[in-house]
C-alpha positions as CSV (number, residue, x, y, z in Angstrom):
1,M,0.0,0.1,0.1
2,F,3.0,2.5,0.9
3,D,5.3,2.4,-2.1
4,D,6.2,6.0,-2.2
5,I,6.4,7.9,1.2
6,L,7.0,11.8,1.0
7,V,9.0,13.3,4.1
8,P,9.0,17.5,3.7
9,T,12.0,18.4,5.4
10,D,13.3,22.0,6.5
11,G,16.4,20.3,8.7
12,S,14.8,20.8,12.1
13,T,14.4,18.5,14.8
14,C,10.6,18.0,13.9
15,A,11.5,16.9,10.4
16,A,14.4,14.6,11.7
17,V,11.9,12.6,13.8
18,A,9.6,12.6,10.8
19,L,12.2,10.9,8.7
20,S,13.0,8.6,11.5
21,A,9.6,7.0,11.4
22,A,9.3,7.1,7.8
23,E,12.4,5.1,6.9
24,E,11.1,2.5,9.5
25,V,7.8,2.3,7.3
26,A,9.8,2.5,4.1
27,K,11.9,-0.6,5.5
28,R,8.6,-2.8,6.1
29,Y,7.0,-1.8,2.7
30,G,10.2,-1.5,0.6
31,A,9.2,2.0,-0.4
32,T,10.9,5.0,-1.8
33,I,11.4,8.0,0.1
34,H,10.9,11.7,-1.4
35,L,12.5,14.4,0.5
36,L,11.0,17.6,-0.3
37,S,12.6,20.8,1.0
38,V,10.3,24.1,0.0
39,A,11.8,27.7,0.0
40,D,9.1,29.8,1.3
41,S,8.7,32.4,-1.7
42,R,7.7,35.0,1.2
43,I,10.6,34.6,3.1
44,E,12.9,34.3,-0.5
45,D,11.3,37.8,-1.5
46,H,12.6,39.5,1.5
47,T,16.1,38.1,2.3
48,V,18.7,36.4,0.3
49,G,18.5,35.6,-3.5
50,D,16.8,32.5,-5.1
51,E,20.4,30.7,-5.8
52,S,21.5,31.1,-2.3
53,Q,18.4,29.8,-0.9
54,H,17.9,26.7,-3.4
55,A,21.5,26.0,-2.3
56,A,20.7,26.0,1.1
57,H,17.4,24.0,0.5
58,E,19.8,21.6,-1.4
59,T,22.0,20.9,1.3
60,I,18.9,20.1,3.8
61,V,17.9,17.3,1.4
62,R,21.6,16.0,1.0
63,D,21.8,15.7,4.4
64,A,18.8,14.2,5.3
65,S,19.4,11.7,2.5
66,E,22.7,10.6,4.0
67,D,20.8,10.0,7.1
68,L,18.8,7.1,5.5
69,S,20.0,3.6,5.0
70,A,21.6,2.8,1.8
71,E,18.8,0.4,1.3
72,I,16.3,2.6,0.9
73,G,15.6,4.5,-2.7
74,V,15.4,8.1,-2.1
75,V,13.8,11.0,-4.5
76,E,15.3,14.5,-3.6
77,A,13.4,17.8,-4.5
78,V,13.7,21.0,-3.8
79,E,10.8,23.8,-4.9
80,R,9.7,27.3,-4.3
81,G,6.3,28.5,-3.3
82,L,4.2,28.6,-0.3
83,P,4.8,25.1,1.8
84,H,1.9,23.7,2.3
85,E,0.9,24.3,-1.2
86,V,3.8,22.6,-2.5
87,I,3.8,19.7,-0.6
88,V,0.2,18.9,-1.0
89,E,0.9,19.5,-4.8
90,Y,4.2,17.3,-4.9
91,A,1.7,14.6,-3.2
92,D,-0.5,14.6,-5.7
93,E,1.4,14.8,-9.0
94,A,4.1,12.2,-7.6
95,S,1.3,9.9,-6.5
96,V,2.8,9.2,-3.2
97,D,0.9,7.0,-0.8
98,L,1.8,8.7,2.5
99,V,3.1,11.9,3.9
100,V,5.1,11.7,7.3
101,M,5.6,15.1,9.2
102,G,6.7,16.1,12.3
103,T,4.8,18.1,15.6
104,H,5.6,19.8,18.2
105,G,4.0,17.4,21.1
106,R,3.1,18.2,24.6
107,T,5.2,21.7,24.7
108,G,2.2,24.0,25.0
109,V,3.4,25.2,21.6
110,Q,-0.1,25.1,19.6
111,R,1.3,25.5,16.1
112,Y,3.1,23.1,13.9
113,V,6.4,22.3,12.5
114,L,7.1,25.1,9.9
115,G,4.4,27.1,11.3
116,S,0.8,26.0,10.4
117,V,2.3,23.8,7.2
118,T,1.3,20.4,9.0
119,E,-2.2,21.5,10.0
120,K,-2.6,23.0,6.5
121,V,-1.3,19.8,4.7
122,L,-3.8,17.6,7.1
123,R,-6.9,19.6,6.0
124,L,-6.1,19.9,2.3
125,A,-4.1,16.5,1.3
126,E,-5.7,13.6,-0.4
127,T,-3.1,11.6,0.8
128,P,-2.8,10.0,4.5
129,V,-0.7,11.9,6.5
130,L,1.5,10.5,9.3
131,T,2.5,12.8,12.1
132,V,5.0,11.9,14.8
133,R,5.8,14.1,17.7
134,E,9.1,16.3,18.2
135,A,9.1,15.3,21.6
136,D,9.8,11.6,20.4
137,A,13.5,12.9,19.1
138,D,15.7,10.7,21.2
139,E,13.2,7.6,20.7
140,R,14.2,5.6,17.7
141,P,10.9,4.4,16.1
142,T,9.6,0.9,17.0
143,P,7.6,-1.4,15.1
144,F,3.9,-0.8,15.5
145,E,2.4,-3.6,18.2
146,D,-0.9,-2.0,18.6
147,V,-3.0,-0.2,16.1
148,L,-5.8,2.1,17.3
149,I,-8.8,2.9,14.8
150,P,-11.2,5.3,16.4
151,T,-14.7,5.2,14.5
152,D,-18.2,6.6,14.7
153,G,-19.2,4.3,11.8
154,S,-19.3,7.4,9.3
155,D,-17.9,7.4,6.0
156,A,-14.9,9.6,7.3
157,A,-14.3,7.4,10.1
158,N,-14.3,4.1,7.8
159,A,-12.0,5.6,5.2
160,A,-9.5,4.8,7.3
161,I,-10.1,1.0,8.2
162,G,-8.6,-0.3,5.1
163,P,-5.1,1.6,5.8
164,A,-5.0,1.0,9.2
165,L,-5.6,-2.8,8.7
166,D,-2.9,-3.0,6.0
167,I,-0.8,-1.5,8.4
168,A,-1.4,-3.9,11.4
169,G,-0.8,-6.6,8.6
170,A,2.1,-5.4,7.8
171,Y,3.3,-5.3,11.2
172,D,1.6,-8.0,12.8
173,A,0.0,-5.8,15.1
174,S,-2.8,-6.1,17.4
175,V,-6.3,-4.1,16.2
176,H,-8.3,-1.7,18.6
177,A,-11.6,-0.4,17.6
178,L,-12.6,2.3,19.9
179,S,-16.1,4.2,19.7
180,A,-16.5,7.0,22.2
181,I,-19.8,8.9,22.6
182,E,-20.4,12.3,23.4
183,P,-22.2,12.8,26.9
184,L,-25.7,14.0,26.6
185,S,-26.8,17.0,28.3
186,M,-30.5,16.0,28.6
187,G,-32.9,15.2,31.7
188,V,-33.1,11.4,32.6
189,D,-36.4,10.5,30.6
190,V,-38.1,8.0,28.2
191,R,-36.7,10.0,25.2
192,S,-33.1,10.3,26.4
193,H,-32.8,6.8,27.3
194,V,-33.9,6.0,23.8
195,I,-31.5,8.2,22.1
196,V,-28.7,7.0,24.3
197,E,-29.6,3.2,23.4
198,A,-29.4,4.1,19.5
199,L,-26.4,6.0,20.1
200,E,-24.6,2.9,22.0
201,E,-25.9,0.6,19.5
202,R,-24.7,2.8,16.4
203,A,-21.4,2.9,18.4
204,Q,-21.3,-0.8,18.6
205,S,-21.7,-1.3,15.1
206,A,-19.1,0.7,14.0
207,V,-16.6,-0.9,16.3
208,D,-17.9,-4.4,15.5
209,D,-17.5,-3.5,11.5
210,V,-13.9,-2.9,11.7
211,A,-13.5,-6.4,14.2
212,E,-15.5,-8.3,11.2
213,R,-13.3,-6.6,8.6
214,A,-9.9,-7.6,10.8
215,A,-11.2,-10.8,10.8
216,N,-11.7,-11.0,7.7
217,A,-8.3,-10.0,6.9
218,S,-7.1,-12.9,9.2
219,L,-5.8,-10.3,11.5
220,G,-5.6,-10.6,15.2
221,P,-6.1,-10.3,18.3
222,I,-9.0,-7.8,18.1
223,E,-10.0,-5.5,20.8
224,T,-13.2,-3.5,20.6
225,A,-14.6,-0.8,23.2
226,V,-17.3,1.6,23.3
227,E,-17.3,4.4,26.2
228,F,-19.0,7.5,27.4
229,G,-17.7,10.6,27.6
230,D,-15.7,13.4,25.6
231,P,-14.0,11.8,22.4
232,Y,-10.8,13.0,22.4
233,R,-10.3,12.4,26.1
234,Q,-11.5,8.8,25.4
235,I,-9.3,8.2,22.7
236,R,-6.3,9.8,24.4
237,T,-6.6,7.7,27.6
238,Y,-7.2,4.7,25.5
239,V,-3.9,5.3,23.7
240,E,-2.2,5.6,27.0
241,E,-3.8,2.6,28.8
242,N,-3.2,0.2,26.1
243,D,0.1,1.3,24.9
244,I,-1.2,2.0,21.5
245,D,1.7,2.2,19.2
246,L,-0.3,4.2,16.1
247,V,-3.8,5.9,15.8
248,V,-5.3,6.0,12.5
249,M,-8.3,8.5,12.1
250,G,-10.6,9.4,8.8
251,T,-11.0,13.3,7.6
252,H,-14.0,14.6,6.1
253,G,-12.2,15.7,3.2
254,R,-12.3,18.7,0.6
255,S,-16.0,19.5,0.8
256,G,-15.3,22.7,2.6
257,V,-15.7,21.3,6.0
258,E,-12.5,22.9,8.0
259,R,-13.0,20.7,10.9
260,F,-11.9,16.8,11.4
261,L,-13.9,14.0,12.2
262,L,-15.8,14.1,15.9
263,G,-15.1,18.4,15.8
264,S,-11.4,18.7,16.6
265,V,-10.8,15.3,18.0
266,T,-8.5,14.7,14.9
267,E,-6.4,18.0,15.3
268,K,-6.1,17.6,19.5
269,L,-5.1,14.3,19.1
270,V,-2.2,15.3,16.2
271,R,-1.2,17.8,18.8
272,T,-1.4,15.9,21.9
273,S,-1.2,11.9,21.7
274,S,1.5,10.0,23.1
275,A,1.9,7.9,19.7
276,P,1.9,9.1,16.2
277,V,-1.7,9.6,14.4
278,M,-2.3,9.0,10.8
279,T,-5.4,10.7,9.3
280,V,-6.9,9.0,6.1
281,R,-9.0,11.2,4.0
282,R,-12.5,10.3,3.1
283,P,-13.1,10.3,-0.7
284,E,-14.2,13.4,-2.3
285,N,-17.4,11.7,-3.8
286,S,-18.3,9.8,-0.7
287,G,-21.3,11.2,1.4
288,S,-21.2,12.2,4.7
């Protein structure tokens, strides 16, 4: 599934962490890594000339390439423009299967590496995006042993199941499916009980669907859970209590919706999760 992996790099620690994670995945899949450094046109226009900037970014790419194992195929590229636009365009034109980027993690920093570039790429890229915390800079990536698929049964959530199960199969990992039900601010009456039961039934159906697909793919063991509470907190707690190595979630796509599945859950998880988070785009022609 992952034959070509794109790693945008600016020579930062965040980018180095992303490159290390991409190398692990590339070894597992026999993939080629595309190293892309973007000379920000807004900065170039107010500082040094194009040639000096281009040379500096060539050095960044070359240094990153030298850090990779010799067994991994590498494509080097330096482009000029707005970083997030160039990254998304490159991913489309080169038909890469995965973009790997770094984030600042639990440092209180509310923006991503390269400013808001990672955030924008997450929202715009058709390609799955794997984000890895800068906080893990001192840790070498380890094979994924436990993969979590948060789901609410929507098309956006379902888009992540295939890639998640493919990774679980490649790593012989355990599959976890979790559906978190938002608390209801309603009084205790017959109507509220009916609504809660319907929500719980839908959540159970969602995790059962993941379990069935995992079983059909001969994957195991498979763990399912339905929890009541704030989805973001429930997912993060599950990650920590079950030593999850990778979270794979769906996002809405290019429909004008600027927020992710389950509100801002994906966005918050990318910033704070103790495990890497992969976001998978819902097909554009899919329903809501």
